[in-house]
Biopython code that builds the backbone (N, CA, C, O; Angstrom):
import numpy as np
from Bio.PDB.StructureBuilder import StructureBuilder

atoms = [
    (1, "MET", "N", (0.789, -1.382, -0.004)),
    (1, "MET", "CA", (-0.001, -0.104, 0.018)),
    (1, "MET", "C", (0.906, 1.339, 0.239)),
    (1, "MET", "O", (1.626, 1.701, 1.170)),
    (2, "ALA", "N", (0.592, 1.874, -0.834)),
    (2, "ALA", "CA", (1.411, 3.330, -0.972)),
    (2, "ALA", "C", (1.091, 4.373, 0.084)),
    (2, "ALA", "O", (-0.029, 4.527, 0.572)),
    (3, "SER", "N", (1.999, 4.964, 0.344)),
    (3, "SER", "CA", (1.587, 6.054, 1.591)),
    (3, "SER", "C", (1.120, 7.206, 0.727)),
    (3, "SER", "O", (1.622, 7.481, -0.364)),
    (4, "VAL", "N", (0.062, 7.898, 1.331)),
    (4, "VAL", "CA", (-0.470, 9.283, 0.813)),
    (4, "VAL", "C", (0.245, 10.463, 1.099)),
    (4, "VAL", "O", (0.320, 11.270, 0.172)),
    (5, "PHE", "N", (0.690, 10.699, 1.971)),
    (5, "PHE", "CA", (1.659, 12.030, 2.029)),
    (5, "PHE", "C", (3.178, 11.960, 2.073)),
    (5, "PHE", "O", (3.924, 12.937, 2.147)),
    (6, "GLY", "N", (3.610, 10.450, 2.009)),
    (6, "GLY", "CA", (5.161, 10.261, 1.961)),
    (6, "GLY", "C", (5.769, 9.404, 3.168)),
    (6, "GLY", "O", (5.024, 8.983, 4.052)),
    (7, "GLY", "N", (6.803, 9.221, 3.175)),
    (7, "GLY", "CA", (7.773, 8.737, 4.347)),
    (7, "GLY", "C", (7.978, 9.521, 5.578)),
    (7, "GLY", "O", (8.042, 10.749, 5.512)),
    (8, "ILE", "N", (8.068, 8.994, 6.515)),
    (8, "ILE", "CA", (8.711, 9.859, 7.652)),
    (8, "ILE", "C", (9.979, 9.019, 7.777)),
    (8, "ILE", "O", (10.118, 7.796, 7.756)),
    (9, "ASN", "N", (10.836, 9.971, 7.910)),
    (9, "ASN", "CA", (12.520, 9.229, 7.998)),
    (9, "ASN", "C", (12.529, 9.738, 9.879)),
    (9, "ASN", "O", (11.942, 10.655, 10.452)),
    (10, "ASN", "N", (13.435, 8.702, 10.375)),
    (10, "ASN", "CA", (14.112, 9.030, 11.176)),
    (10, "ASN", "C", (15.006, 10.167, 11.668)),
    (10, "ASN", "O", (16.153, 10.077, 11.229)),
    (11, "PRO", "N", (14.718, 11.498, 12.680)),
    (11, "PRO", "CA", (15.359, 12.539, 12.548)),
    (11, "PRO", "C", (16.878, 12.516, 13.335)),
    (11, "PRO", "O", (17.656, 13.461, 13.462)),
    (12, "LEU", "N", (17.042, 11.007, 13.856)),
    (12, "LEU", "CA", (18.494, 10.638, 14.712)),
    (12, "LEU", "C", (19.307, 10.160, 13.585)),
    (12, "LEU", "O", (18.905, 9.656, 12.537)),
    (13, "PRO", "N", (20.645, 10.420, 14.001)),
    (13, "PRO", "CA", (21.446, 9.446, 13.125)),
    (13, "PRO", "C", (21.472, 8.104, 13.061)),
    (13, "PRO", "O", (21.167, 7.567, 14.127)),
    (14, "SER", "N", (21.768, 7.281, 12.051)),
    (14, "SER", "CA", (21.782, 5.896, 12.626)),
    (14, "SER", "C", (22.323, 5.414, 14.116)),
    (14, "SER", "O", (21.807, 4.638, 14.920)),
    (15, "THR", "N", (23.540, 6.158, 14.178)),
    (15, "THR", "CA", (24.385, 5.685, 15.484)),
    (15, "THR", "C", (23.948, 6.333, 16.564)),
    (15, "THR", "O", (24.778, 6.312, 17.473)),
    (16, "SER", "N", (22.994, 6.882, 16.804)),
    (16, "SER", "CA", (22.466, 7.158, 18.068)),
    (16, "SER", "C", (21.674, 6.469, 19.019)),
    (16, "SER", "O", (22.111, 5.429, 19.512)),
    (17, "TYR", "N", (20.336, 7.007, 19.405)),
    (17, "TYR", "CA", (19.923, 5.907, 20.444)),
    (17, "TYR", "C", (18.718, 4.938, 19.867)),
    (17, "TYR", "O", (17.741, 4.522, 20.489)),
    (18, "GLY", "N", (18.971, 4.774, 18.906)),
    (18, "GLY", "CA", (18.353, 3.663, 17.991)),
    (18, "GLY", "C", (18.945, 2.123, 18.335)),
    (18, "GLY", "O", (18.194, 1.179, 18.578)),
    (19, "SER", "N", (20.283, 2.031, 18.317)),
    (19, "SER", "CA", (21.011, 0.602, 18.841)),
    (19, "SER", "C", (20.839, 0.200, 20.067)),
    (19, "SER", "O", (20.598, 1.044, 20.931)),
    (20, "VAL", "N", (20.907, -0.866, 20.322)),
    (20, "VAL", "CA", (21.029, -1.461, 21.587)),
    (20, "VAL", "C", (22.263, -1.153, 22.347)),
    (20, "VAL", "O", (22.347, -0.980, 23.563)),
    (21, "ASN", "N", (23.414, -1.098, 21.269)),
    (21, "ASN", "CA", (24.553, -1.078, 21.427)),
    (21, "ASN", "C", (25.240, 0.354, 22.197)),
    (21, "ASN", "O", (26.106, 0.461, 23.065)),
    (22, "THR", "N", (24.454, 1.338, 21.474)),
    (22, "THR", "CA", (25.052, 2.774, 21.728)),
    (22, "THR", "C", (23.671, 3.299, 22.276)),
    (22, "THR", "O", (23.882, 4.472, 22.586)),
    (23, "GLY", "N", (22.329, 2.978, 22.547)),
    (23, "GLY", "CA", (21.144, 3.575, 22.969)),
    (23, "GLY", "C", (21.369, 4.168, 24.174)),
    (23, "GLY", "O", (21.613, 5.373, 24.110)),
    (24, "LEU", "N", (21.355, 3.505, 25.610)),
    (24, "LEU", "CA", (21.332, 3.846, 26.591)),
    (24, "LEU", "C", (22.905, 4.209, 27.298)),
    (24, "LEU", "O", (22.777, 4.685, 28.427)),
    (25, "PRO", "N", (23.961, 4.107, 26.960)),
    (25, "PRO", "CA", (25.201, 4.297, 27.162)),
    (25, "PRO", "C", (25.232, 5.721, 26.553)),
    (25, "PRO", "O", (26.024, 6.429, 27.175)),
    (26, "LEU", "N", (24.694, 6.283, 25.656)),
    (26, "LEU", "CA", (24.695, 7.756, 24.749)),
    (26, "LEU", "C", (23.689, 8.496, 25.369)),
    (26, "LEU", "O", (23.777, 9.718, 25.493)),
    (27, "PHE", "N", (22.703, 7.819, 25.781)),
    (27, "PHE", "CA", (21.645, 8.943, 26.630)),
    (27, "PHE", "C", (22.084, 9.258, 28.198)),
    (27, "PHE", "O", (21.867, 10.276, 28.855)),
    (28, "ILE", "N", (22.769, 8.054, 28.570)),
    (28, "ILE", "CA", (23.505, 8.363, 30.122)),
    (28, "ILE", "C", (24.559, 9.332, 30.210)),
    (28, "ILE", "O", (24.692, 10.122, 31.144)),
    (29, "SER", "N", (25.423, 9.230, 29.042)),
    (29, "SER", "CA", (26.557, 10.508, 28.651)),
    (29, "SER", "C", (26.017, 11.690, 28.545)),
    (29, "SER", "O", (26.391, 12.577, 29.312)),
    (30, "ASN", "N", (25.060, 11.934, 27.602)),
    (30, "ASN", "CA", (24.188, 12.990, 27.454)),
    (30, "ASN", "C", (23.734, 13.764, 28.453)),
    (30, "ASN", "O", (23.935, 14.971, 28.589)),
    (31, "VAL", "N", (23.151, 13.086, 29.112)),
    (31, "VAL", "CA", (22.330, 13.619, 30.740)),
    (31, "VAL", "C", (23.317, 14.163, 31.571)),
    (31, "VAL", "O", (23.296, 15.313, 32.009)),
    (32, "VAL", "N", (24.402, 13.109, 31.838)),
    (32, "VAL", "CA", (25.686, 13.682, 32.388)),
    (32, "VAL", "C", (26.131, 15.178, 31.722)),
    (32, "VAL", "O", (25.836, 16.210, 32.325)),
    (33, "LYS", "N", (26.742, 15.211, 30.644)),
    (33, "LYS", "CA", (26.875, 16.458, 29.791)),
    (33, "LYS", "C", (26.104, 17.650, 30.174)),
    (33, "LYS", "O", (26.670, 18.739, 30.262)),
    (34, "VAL", "N", (24.630, 17.491, 30.448)),
    (34, "VAL", "CA", (23.694, 18.621, 30.442)),
    (34, "VAL", "C", (23.677, 18.737, 31.812)),
    (34, "VAL", "O", (23.062, 19.746, 32.157)),
    (35, "ILE", "N", (24.024, 18.227, 32.532)),
    (35, "ILE", "CA", (23.796, 18.150, 34.068)),
    (35, "ILE", "C", (24.896, 18.925, 34.483)),
    (35, "ILE", "O", (24.716, 19.722, 35.404)),
    (36, "PHE", "N", (26.174, 18.811, 33.881)),
    (36, "PHE", "CA", (27.385, 19.519, 34.218)),
    (36, "PHE", "C", (27.449, 20.875, 33.604)),
    (36, "PHE", "O", (27.873, 21.855, 34.217)),
    (37, "ALA", "N", (26.935, 20.911, 32.140)),
    (37, "ALA", "CA", (26.613, 22.234, 31.847)),
    (37, "ALA", "C", (25.620, 23.190, 32.366)),
    (37, "ALA", "O", (25.804, 24.407, 32.367)),
    (38, "ALA", "N", (24.517, 22.578, 32.824)),
    (38, "ALA", "CA", (23.533, 23.375, 33.923)),
    (38, "ALA", "C", (24.181, 23.968, 35.153)),
    (38, "ALA", "O", (24.159, 25.171, 35.412)),
    (39, "ALA", "N", (24.702, 23.129, 35.821)),
    (39, "ALA", "CA", (25.585, 23.417, 36.811)),
    (39, "ALA", "C", (26.781, 24.447, 36.581)),
    (39, "ALA", "O", (26.924, 25.470, 37.251)),
    (40, "GLY", "N", (27.594, 24.055, 35.578)),
    (40, "GLY", "CA", (28.436, 25.264, 35.194)),
    (40, "GLY", "C", (27.869, 26.764, 35.035)),
    (40, "GLY", "O", (28.382, 27.795, 35.469)),
    (41, "LEU", "N", (26.683, 26.618, 34.302)),
    (41, "LEU", "CA", (26.014, 27.883, 33.869)),
    (41, "LEU", "C", (25.484, 28.544, 35.089)),
    (41, "LEU", "O", (25.664, 29.740, 35.317)),
    (42, "PHE", "N", (24.713, 27.604, 36.003)),
    (42, "PHE", "CA", (24.294, 28.223, 37.315)),
    (42, "PHE", "C", (25.413, 29.092, 38.115)),
    (42, "PHE", "O", (25.353, 30.268, 38.475)),
    (43, "ALA", "N", (26.406, 28.179, 38.270)),
    (43, "ALA", "CA", (27.821, 28.731, 38.945)),
    (43, "ALA", "C", (28.173, 30.104, 38.435)),
    (43, "ALA", "O", (28.284, 31.093, 39.159)),
    (44, "PHE", "N", (28.325, 30.087, 37.245)),
    (44, "PHE", "CA", (28.504, 31.308, 36.705)),
    (44, "PHE", "C", (27.637, 32.525, 36.733)),
    (44, "PHE", "O", (28.027, 33.654, 37.028)),
    (45, "PHE", "N", (26.517, 32.210, 36.422)),
    (45, "PHE", "CA", (25.577, 33.323, 36.806)),
    (45, "PHE", "C", (25.396, 33.825, 38.533)),
    (45, "PHE", "O", (25.268, 34.957, 39.001)),
    (46, "ASN", "N", (25.440, 32.680, 39.111)),
    (46, "ASN", "CA", (25.472, 33.233, 40.641)),
    (46, "ASN", "C", (26.680, 33.912, 41.141)),
    (46, "ASN", "O", (26.826, 34.671, 42.099)),
    (47, "LEU", "N", (27.642, 33.389, 40.130)),
    (47, "LEU", "CA", (28.902, 34.385, 40.847)),
    (47, "LEU", "C", (28.562, 35.733, 40.014)),
    (47, "LEU", "O", (28.858, 36.670, 40.755)),
    (48, "MET", "N", (28.273, 36.015, 39.299)),
    (48, "MET", "CA", (27.916, 37.428, 38.208)),
    (48, "MET", "C", (27.066, 38.209, 39.389)),
    (48, "MET", "O", (27.310, 39.339, 39.811)),
    (49, "TYR", "N", (25.965, 37.291, 39.832)),
    (49, "TYR", "CA", (24.966, 37.842, 40.629)),
    (49, "TYR", "C", (25.450, 38.499, 42.116)),
    (49, "TYR", "O", (25.101, 39.567, 42.621)),
    (50, "ALA", "N", (26.300, 37.561, 42.585)),
    (50, "ALA", "CA", (26.984, 37.929, 43.623)),
    (50, "ALA", "C", (28.098, 38.959, 43.819)),
    (50, "ALA", "O", (28.381, 39.536, 44.869)),
    (51, "GLY", "N", (28.832, 39.119, 42.311)),
    (51, "GLY", "CA", (29.873, 40.051, 41.985)),
    (51, "GLY", "C", (29.042, 41.533, 42.106)),
    (51, "GLY", "O", (29.427, 42.524, 42.727)),
    (52, "PHE", "N", (27.885, 41.394, 41.386)),
    (52, "PHE", "CA", (27.168, 42.601, 41.435)),
    (52, "PHE", "C", (26.532, 43.294, 42.678)),
    (52, "PHE", "O", (26.508, 44.488, 42.977)),
    (53, "THR", "N", (25.905, 41.949, 43.463)),
    (53, "THR", "CA", (25.672, 42.679, 44.652)),
    (53, "THR", "C", (26.895, 42.757, 45.485)),
    (53, "THR", "O", (26.563, 43.094, 46.621)),
    (54, "TYR", "N", (27.957, 42.612, 45.399)),
    (54, "TYR", "CA", (28.928, 42.726, 46.239)),
    (54, "TYR", "C", (29.321, 44.504, 45.723)),
    (54, "TYR", "O", (29.518, 45.394, 46.550)),
    (55, "ILE", "N", (29.355, 44.666, 44.559)),
    (55, "ILE", "CA", (29.866, 45.969, 44.088)),
    (55, "ILE", "C", (28.902, 47.145, 44.332)),
    (55, "ILE", "O", (29.206, 48.333, 44.439)),
    (56, "THR", "N", (27.414, 46.461, 44.413)),
    (56, "THR", "CA", (26.723, 47.580, 44.657)),
    (56, "THR", "C", (26.045, 47.727, 46.029)),
    (56, "THR", "O", (25.139, 48.526, 46.267)),
    (57, "SER", "N", (26.602, 46.842, 46.925)),
    (57, "SER", "CA", (26.449, 47.110, 48.369)),
    (57, "SER", "C", (26.613, 48.251, 49.230)),
    (57, "SER", "O", (26.224, 48.300, 50.396)),
    (58, "ASN", "N", (27.300, 49.309, 48.504)),
    (58, "ASN", "CA", (27.474, 50.469, 49.138)),
    (58, "ASN", "C", (27.971, 50.570, 50.603)),
    (58, "ASN", "O", (27.598, 51.550, 51.248)),
    (59, "GLY", "N", (28.661, 49.782, 51.107)),
    (59, "GLY", "CA", (29.123, 49.598, 52.347)),
    (59, "GLY", "C", (28.357, 48.919, 53.689)),
    (59, "GLY", "O", (28.732, 48.815, 54.857)),
    (60, "ASP", "N", (27.276, 48.557, 53.094)),
    (60, "ASP", "CA", (26.297, 47.320, 53.979)),
    (60, "ASP", "C", (26.557, 46.203, 54.360)),
    (60, "ASP", "O", (26.186, 45.233, 53.698)),
    (61, "GLN", "N", (27.176, 46.076, 55.384)),
    (61, "GLN", "CA", (27.811, 44.868, 56.099)),
    (61, "GLN", "C", (27.177, 43.414, 55.688)),
    (61, "GLN", "O", (27.783, 42.365, 55.468)),
    (62, "LYS", "N", (25.810, 43.670, 55.654)),
    (62, "LYS", "CA", (25.093, 42.464, 55.542)),
    (62, "LYS", "C", (24.823, 41.967, 53.972)),
    (62, "LYS", "O", (24.527, 40.820, 53.636)),
    (63, "LYS", "N", (24.994, 43.074, 53.128)),
    (63, "LYS", "CA", (25.033, 42.613, 51.783)),
    (63, "LYS", "C", (26.490, 41.774, 51.371)),
    (63, "LYS", "O", (26.619, 40.729, 50.733)),
    (64, "ILE", "N", (27.379, 42.541, 51.910)),
    (64, "ILE", "CA", (28.971, 42.207, 51.646)),
    (64, "ILE", "C", (29.246, 40.572, 52.027)),
    (64, "ILE", "O", (29.828, 39.668, 51.429)),
    (65, "GLU", "N", (28.524, 40.657, 53.337)),
    (65, "GLU", "CA", (28.625, 39.157, 53.832)),
    (65, "GLU", "C", (27.773, 37.952, 53.105)),
    (65, "GLU", "O", (28.118, 36.771, 53.141)),
    (66, "GLN", "N", (26.376, 38.548, 52.311)),
    (66, "GLN", "CA", (26.016, 37.755, 51.986)),
    (66, "GLN", "C", (26.675, 37.664, 50.464)),
    (66, "GLN", "O", (26.401, 36.586, 49.936)),
    (67, "ALA", "N", (27.171, 38.205, 49.954)),
    (67, "ALA", "CA", (27.823, 38.164, 48.476)),
    (67, "ALA", "C", (28.925, 37.205, 48.384)),
    (67, "ALA", "O", (29.023, 36.258, 47.604)),
    (68, "ILE", "N", (29.928, 37.678, 49.503)),
    (68, "ILE", "CA", (31.161, 37.042, 49.798)),
    (68, "ILE", "C", (30.696, 35.286, 50.192)),
    (68, "ILE", "O", (31.440, 34.322, 50.014)),
    (69, "SER", "N", (29.535, 35.242, 50.654)),
    (69, "SER", "CA", (29.278, 33.922, 51.059)),
    (69, "SER", "C", (28.390, 33.037, 49.734)),
    (69, "SER", "O", (28.151, 31.830, 49.689)),
    (70, "SER", "N", (28.057, 34.017, 48.815)),
    (70, "SER", "CA", (27.664, 33.440, 47.759)),
    (70, "SER", "C", (28.896, 33.239, 46.543)),
    (70, "SER", "O", (28.747, 32.483, 45.583)),
    (71, "ILE", "N", (30.022, 33.994, 46.763)),
    (71, "ILE", "CA", (30.752, 33.698, 45.768)),
    (71, "ILE", "C", (31.487, 32.712, 46.308)),
    (71, "ILE", "O", (31.884, 31.946, 45.430)),
    (72, "ASN", "N", (31.837, 32.409, 47.406)),
    (72, "ASN", "CA", (32.465, 30.943, 48.289)),
    (72, "ASN", "C", (31.661, 29.912, 48.129)),
    (72, "ASN", "O", (32.140, 28.790, 48.294)),
    (73, "MET", "N", (30.393, 30.046, 47.805)),
    (73, "MET", "CA", (29.714, 28.522, 47.818)),
    (73, "MET", "C", (29.591, 28.304, 46.381)),
    (73, "MET", "O", (29.389, 27.141, 46.030)),
    (74, "SER", "N", (29.693, 29.415, 45.277)),
    (74, "SER", "CA", (29.517, 29.088, 43.693)),
    (74, "SER", "C", (30.968, 28.393, 43.595)),
    (74, "SER", "O", (31.000, 27.226, 43.206)),
    (75, "LEU", "N", (32.185, 29.056, 43.931)),
    (75, "LEU", "CA", (33.336, 28.516, 43.905)),
    (75, "LEU", "C", (33.521, 27.073, 44.451)),
    (75, "LEU", "O", (34.073, 26.165, 43.830)),
    (76, "ILE", "N", (32.972, 26.979, 45.732)),
    (76, "ILE", "CA", (32.893, 25.446, 46.101)),
    (76, "ILE", "C", (32.364, 24.634, 45.376)),
    (76, "ILE", "O", (32.923, 23.595, 45.027)),
    (77, "GLY", "N", (31.251, 24.961, 45.046)),
    (77, "GLY", "CA", (30.229, 24.096, 43.906)),
    (77, "GLY", "C", (30.943, 23.792, 42.687)),
    (77, "GLY", "O", (30.679, 22.694, 42.197)),
    (78, "LEU", "N", (31.988, 24.685, 41.945)),
    (78, "LEU", "CA", (32.518, 24.523, 40.687)),
    (78, "LEU", "C", (33.898, 23.531, 41.363)),
    (78, "LEU", "O", (34.326, 22.790, 40.478)),
    (79, "ILE", "N", (34.471, 23.407, 42.369)),
    (79, "ILE", "CA", (35.372, 22.971, 42.828)),
    (79, "ILE", "C", (34.847, 21.312, 43.101)),
    (79, "ILE", "O", (35.584, 20.343, 42.918)),
    (80, "VAL", "N", (33.534, 21.237, 43.534)),
    (80, "VAL", "CA", (33.032, 19.859, 43.693)),
    (80, "VAL", "C", (32.963, 19.138, 42.328)),
    (80, "VAL", "O", (33.327, 17.977, 42.140)),
    (81, "MET", "N", (32.435, 19.996, 41.373)),
    (81, "MET", "CA", (32.140, 19.419, 40.233)),
    (81, "MET", "C", (33.064, 18.845, 39.544)),
    (81, "MET", "O", (32.798, 17.755, 39.037)),
    (82, "VAL", "N", (34.527, 19.499, 39.331)),
    (82, "VAL", "CA", (35.620, 19.419, 38.700)),
    (82, "VAL", "C", (36.180, 17.946, 39.597)),
    (82, "VAL", "O", (36.721, 16.926, 39.170)),
    (83, "ALA", "N", (35.860, 18.274, 40.728)),
    (83, "ALA", "CA", (36.769, 16.818, 41.801)),
    (83, "ALA", "C", (35.812, 15.509, 41.426)),
    (83, "ALA", "O", (36.269, 14.380, 41.250)),
    (84, "ALA", "N", (34.330, 15.878, 41.328)),
    (84, "ALA", "CA", (33.362, 14.505, 40.861)),
    (84, "ALA", "C", (33.833, 13.986, 39.917)),
    (84, "ALA", "O", (34.378, 12.889, 40.045)),
    (85, "ALA", "N", (33.760, 14.651, 38.632)),
    (85, "ALA", "CA", (34.495, 13.985, 37.664)),
    (85, "ALA", "C", (35.866, 13.564, 37.551)),
    (85, "ALA", "O", (36.133, 12.650, 36.771)),
    (86, "ALA", "N", (36.821, 14.147, 38.271)),
    (86, "ALA", "CA", (38.378, 13.639, 38.421)),
    (86, "ALA", "C", (38.055, 12.550, 38.993)),
    (86, "ALA", "O", (38.371, 11.592, 38.288)),
    (87, "ILE", "N", (37.467, 12.200, 40.150)),
    (87, "ILE", "CA", (37.640, 11.296, 40.940)),
    (87, "ILE", "C", (37.066, 9.857, 40.218)),
    (87, "ILE", "O", (37.556, 8.728, 40.252)),
    (88, "THR", "N", (35.846, 10.351, 39.562)),
    (88, "THR", "CA", (35.102, 9.274, 38.681)),
    (88, "THR", "C", (36.170, 8.760, 37.660)),
    (88, "THR", "O", (36.392, 7.552, 37.580)),
    (89, "GLY", "N", (36.603, 9.351, 37.149)),
    (89, "GLY", "CA", (37.930, 9.226, 35.957)),
    (89, "GLY", "C", (38.957, 8.290, 36.722)),
    (89, "GLY", "O", (39.345, 7.214, 36.267)),
    (90, "VAL", "N", (39.329, 8.797, 37.875)),
    (90, "VAL", "CA", (40.431, 7.938, 38.387)),
    (90, "VAL", "C", (39.773, 6.510, 38.512)),
    (90, "VAL", "O", (40.247, 5.549, 37.908)),
    (91, "VAL", "N", (38.569, 6.403, 39.388)),
    (91, "VAL", "CA", (38.088, 5.544, 39.890)),
    (91, "VAL", "C", (37.924, 4.373, 38.351)),
    (91, "VAL", "O", (38.301, 3.201, 38.376)),
    (92, "SER", "N", (37.478, 4.848, 37.497)),
    (92, "SER", "CA", (37.034, 4.268, 36.444)),
    (92, "SER", "C", (38.369, 3.709, 35.856)),
    (92, "SER", "O", (38.473, 2.547, 35.461)),
    (93, "PHE", "N", (39.394, 4.635, 35.827)),
    (93, "PHE", "CA", (40.476, 4.080, 34.937)),
    (93, "PHE", "C", (41.288, 2.909, 35.978)),
    (93, "PHE", "O", (42.140, 2.146, 35.522)),
    (94, "LEU", "N", (40.945, 2.908, 37.184)),
    (94, "LEU", "CA", (41.472, 1.871, 38.131)),
    (94, "LEU", "C", (40.780, 0.695, 37.896)),
    (94, "LEU", "O", (41.427, -0.318, 37.629)),
    (95, "LEU", "N", (39.484, 0.660, 37.956)),
    (95, "LEU", "CA", (38.623, -0.357, 37.922)),
    (95, "LEU", "C", (38.313, -1.136, 36.485)),
    (95, "LEU", "O", (38.001, -2.324, 36.398)),
    (96, "PHE", "N", (38.478, -0.133, 35.292)),
    (96, "PHE", "CA", (38.290, -0.701, 34.178)),
    (96, "PHE", "C", (39.145, -0.856, 33.124)),
    (96, "PHE", "O", (38.928, -1.622, 32.185)),
    (97, "GLY", "N", (40.592, 0.192, 33.298)),
    (97, "GLY", "CA", (41.361, 0.512, 32.570)),
    (97, "GLY", "C", (41.155, 2.063, 31.280)),
    (97, "GLY", "O", (41.838, 2.507, 30.357)),
    (98, "SER", "N", (40.113, 2.353, 31.789)),
    (98, "SER", "CA", (39.708, 3.698, 30.934)),
    (98, "SER", "C", (39.109, 4.391, 31.595)),
    (98, "SER", "O", (38.229, 4.040, 32.381)),
    (99, "ALA", "N", (39.583, 5.778, 31.332)),
    (99, "ALA", "CA", (39.257, 6.712, 32.310)),
    (99, "ALA", "C", (37.663, 7.292, 31.944)),
    (99, "ALA", "O", (37.127, 8.035, 32.767)),
    (100, "THR", "N", (37.049, 6.977, 30.876)),
    (100, "THR", "CA", (35.598, 7.486, 30.410)),
    (100, "THR", "C", (35.115, 6.024, 30.596)),
    (100, "THR", "O", (34.110, 5.997, 29.886)),
    (101, "ALA", "N", (35.234, 4.996, 31.056)),
    (101, "ALA", "CA", (34.436, 3.748, 31.235)),
    (101, "ALA", "C", (33.011, 4.449, 31.930)),
    (101, "ALA", "O", (31.927, 4.102, 31.460)),
    (102, "ILE", "N", (33.043, 5.203, 32.788)),
    (102, "ILE", "CA", (32.007, 5.270, 33.817)),
    (102, "ILE", "C", (31.236, 6.306, 33.279)),
    (102, "ILE", "O", (30.032, 6.107, 33.120)),
    (103, "LEU", "N", (31.787, 7.494, 32.941)),
    (103, "LEU", "CA", (30.976, 8.651, 31.930)),
    (103, "LEU", "C", (30.581, 8.172, 30.669)),
    (103, "LEU", "O", (29.516, 8.595, 30.218)),
    (104, "GLN", "N", (31.277, 7.326, 29.984)),
    (104, "GLN", "CA", (30.476, 7.237, 28.929)),
    (104, "GLN", "C", (30.568, 5.312, 28.620)),
    (104, "GLN", "O", (31.403, 4.694, 27.960)),
    (105, "PRO", "N", (29.557, 4.876, 29.265)),
    (105, "PRO", "CA", (29.645, 3.273, 29.398)),
    (105, "PRO", "C", (29.351, 2.891, 28.009)),
    (105, "PRO", "O", (28.815, 3.696, 27.248)),
    (106, "SER", "N", (29.709, 1.574, 27.600)),
    (106, "SER", "CA", (29.203, 0.729, 27.042)),
    (106, "SER", "C", (28.641, -0.445, 27.165)),
    (106, "SER", "O", (29.480, -1.300, 27.448)),
    (107, "ILE", "N", (27.346, -0.934, 27.051)),
    (107, "ILE", "CA", (26.716, -1.968, 27.480)),
    (107, "ILE", "C", (26.484, -2.869, 26.208)),
    (107, "ILE", "O", (25.873, -2.482, 25.212)),
    (108, "THR", "N", (27.072, -4.176, 26.368)),
    (108, "THR", "CA", (26.839, -5.452, 25.390)),
    (108, "THR", "C", (25.474, -5.786, 25.494)),
    (108, "THR", "O", (24.926, -6.180, 26.524)),
    (109, "GLY", "N", (24.986, -5.629, 24.486)),
    (109, "GLY", "CA", (23.692, -6.644, 24.445)),
    (109, "GLY", "C", (23.463, -7.606, 23.329)),
    (109, "GLY", "O", (24.446, -7.947, 22.672)),
    (110, "PRO", "N", (22.210, -8.119, 23.014)),
    (110, "PRO", "CA", (22.111, -8.878, 21.688)),
    (110, "PRO", "C", (22.393, -8.553, 20.610)),
    (110, "PRO", "O", (22.499, -9.481, 19.808)),
    (111, "GLY", "N", (22.575, -7.514, 20.227)),
    (111, "GLY", "CA", (22.522, -6.918, 19.025)),
    (111, "GLY", "C", (22.155, -5.621, 18.487)),
    (111, "GLY", "O", (21.919, -4.744, 19.318)),
    (112, "SER", "N", (22.078, -5.386, 17.487)),
    (112, "SER", "CA", (21.436, -3.901, 17.359)),
    (112, "SER", "C", (19.721, -4.288, 16.646)),
    (112, "SER", "O", (19.219, -5.404, 16.511)),
    (113, "TYR", "N", (19.304, -3.337, 16.397)),
    (113, "TYR", "CA", (17.908, -3.372, 15.850)),
    (113, "TYR", "C", (18.141, -3.227, 14.283)),
    (113, "TYR", "O", (17.179, -3.218, 13.514)),
]
sb = StructureBuilder()
sb.init_structure("model")
sb.init_model(0)
sb.init_chain("A")
sb.init_seg("    ")
for serial, (resi, resn, name, xyz) in enumerate(atoms, 1):
    if name == "N":
        sb.init_residue(resn, " ", resi, " ")
    sb.init_atom(name, np.array(xyz, "f"), 0.0, 1.0, " ", f" {name:<3s}", serial, name[0])
structure = sb.get_structure()
């Protein structure tokens, strides 16, 4: 039976989420990347806002302390993010011989679709 309106092509590349070998690992890797990017952007904008608060505090000690606390927390958050990625890489290298084995997993399955 012929299609009236034409065919619908898969918008995803053939090596993307459609394969048993790359579907879930690629999805997990992309989720981790999005979380890291969102956390980095949040820390950046929080640093900008805290810097603006510090500059416009006009000598108000409460605002200065709040801005310094926000700056410190943002920097600590960035350090924790980088340390988490580094520790994950080291543990992954020690356990699996590849630093990206945990962050970019490969799951073996029965085959591809």
